[in-house]
N, C-alpha and C positions, 0 to 999 in steps of 0.2 A: 504494500500500500504506500502511496505517495501522499504526504500530508502537506498542509500549509497552515501556519498559525497566524491569526489576525488579532492584533491587540487593538481594541477600541479605547482610546483615551477618554476619560471622563469629561474632559473639556469639549469634546466634539459630539457627545451622545445626542444632544438636542439639535445639532446642526448637520447630522449625518446625511449625506446625499441620498435621495429617494431611491436610487438604483442600487445601492450598496448590497442590501440583503438578497435581492434577486440574483445579482451577479455572484455573490458568495455561494448561493445555492446551486447556481449553474456550474460551478467548478466541479461538482461531483460527476456531472455528465462528461467532463473532460478528463476524468481519471485522477482528480485531486480531491483529497478529503480534508475539508476545512475544520479548524477548531478556533473558536472565538474566545478571547480572554478580555475581561474588562475590569475596571475599578469603578469607584463611585463618583469621583470628581466633585463638581460643585454641589451635587445633591447631598453627599455626605457632609460637606462643609456647612451647607444650609441647615441640615438636621442638628449638627453640633451647636451652631449658633442659636438656633431656636431653643435649645435646651441649656443655654448659658455656659457651654463648655468651650474654653479657649484652647487653642492649639499650643502645645509645648513640644519643642524639638531638642533632640540630642544628636549632634553631628548630622544635621539635616534629615533625621528620621523622626517621625512623629511619635512621641511617647504616648502610650495607650494604657489607661487604667481600665478597671472593669466597667464603670458607667459609660466611658467613651467607647469601649469595645461593643457593648450592647447596642448602642446607637448605630455604630458603623455596620455591624453584622445585620441588624434589622433593616437598615436602609439598603445595603447591598443585596441581601437575599430576598427581601419581601417587596422591594420597590424597584431598584435599578435592574436587577436580573429579570424580574417578571416583566417589566416594561419592554426591555430589549427583545425578549422571547416573543411576547405578544405582537410587537411591531413586525418582527422578522417573519412570524408565521402568517401574517396577512398576505405575504407574497409566495410563501412556500412552507408547507406543513412538515418541515424537516428539523426544526430547531428545538432543542431541549435544554432547559436550564439545569446546571449542575454546579457543584462546589466541592472543596476538599474537606468540608466538615461532615457531609452526609454521604459522600461517595468516595470509594477507595482509589482516587486518581493520583494522589501524591501524599507523602508524609510531610511533616514540618517539624522544625526544631526552633525553640525559642532563641532569640538572638542574645538577650541579656536581661538581667533583673531590672536594670535601670530603665529599659525601654518598655517594660511591662509585657502586655499581650501582643507582641510583635514577633513574627517567626519567619524563618527562611524555608522555602519549599525545597524538598529533596525527594529522591527515589520516585521520580515520575513513573507511573504504572503504564507502561507501553501497551500491555495486553488489554487492559480495560479500555484505553482509548481506541485501540483497534476494534474491539467489540462494539463500542458505542458508535464509532464512525461508520460502521457497516450500514447502519440504519438511520443515524441521526447526525445533525450538526451540533456538537456540544457548545454551549455558551457558558463559559466558566467564570463564576464570581470568585474573587480573590480572598476567600476565607478558608482557613484550614483548621485542623483539629490535632491537638497534642494531649495525650492522657485525658481524653474526654472533656477537654476545654477548648473552646473556640479561640483562634488566633487570627490577627490581621496579617495579610500577606501583601507584599508589594506586587502589583499586577504585572508590571513590566518584567520584574525578575522571574515571576511565574511563567510568563509568556516565553521568555528566552530559554528557560529550563525545559519547558515542554518541547519547544522547537529543537533544542539540542538533543534531547532524548530521541525524538522522532526523525532527527537529521533532516529537518525541513527548513524552508525559508520562513522568515518572520516579517510580516507587514504591520507597521505601526500606523494606524489611521489617527491623525492628530489635527489640531486646529491651526497648524502652520504648514507652509508648502514644502518644507524640508529643512535640512541644515543650511543656515544662511551665513554668508560672510558679507557684512555691510549691505544687507538687503538683497543680495543675489544668492539664489539657491545653488549650492554645490551639488552637482548632479551625481558625482561618483567619488567615493572615498575608499582607498585601499586600507586593509587592516594595518599595514606597515606605516601608514600615514596618521593613524589615529592619535598616538601619543603626542606627536609634533603639533597636530591641530588643537588638541586639548590645551597644550601649554602655550599656544601662540597668542592667545587673547583676541583672536580674530572672530570668535563666535561668542554668543551670549552665555552668561553664567548658567542660565536654566537649561541649556543644551548640554552642558558638560556631563552631568550624571547620565544622560541618555547615551552619550558617546562612550563613557566608561562601561556602561552595561553592554553596549554593542561589542566592545572589545572582548569582554568576558564571554559573551554569547558566541562570537565567532570562534574563539579559542576552544570553547566547549563543544563545538560541532555544528552550530547553526550554519546553514549553507550561505545565506545572505540576509541582510536586513534592509528593508526599505521604509523610510520615514516619508509618509505621503499625506497630502491634504484630504482628510475624510469628507470635506464639504464639497469636493468636486464630483460632478456626475460622471459615471462610467469609469471611475478610477480603478476599480478591480479589473474591469475588462481591458483597460489600457495596459495594466501590469501583465495580465495573462497573455495579451497579444504581443508582448515584448517591447512595448513602447516605454520611453523614458518617463518615469513619474517620480516626483520628489527627489529624495537622495538615496542612492543605492550604496550600501556599505558592505564590502566583501573582502 
């Protein structure tokens, strides 16, 4: 089986092009088995603000206590994941919502006591994904379970670990046109160029973590990573047809 992992950034969920889910479903008829991974983005932030919870970070990672976790998990599993699956199934009845808390698709390991309920995904279950993808398009919410306790997972890390295990390409649909240098999209980046680019100060600070994750992902076995504008119509078809979209990192 040939897979393709598609990470939908929370920032683009409400602006996603109308053709996206139909074209993701069409990949199956072309011999590619898609897996969608998503986070909560603005909806999680809105829910936390509504409940009077302020964000606290340690080394750029959100610290999560139990009340914060409960809001994040509830928003991701009961709102964002459900909304994505419902919208996707309006064009093709193939999508199914899953997560690492209720399905044996990956293990997770707490990162540190200081960060609280934040974990790193590991041991991606290739066999379960193969079975799921035979009949469905999994839509994976970034929540895991460790010793019967829910944990928050970084969705981008989860996406690249799934792609690495399945040795597939990873497409990140975002609210930006790609990696940019002074407003111009960099269409192609080699793995050997990443460290130099990260240290060059040519790109925005918020892009640096994505490029660091990309470096880890490629080193772990991901075939290629494409950061593309999720708001553009036909973006998935353009990618599948071999057209240049966003930034290709390989």
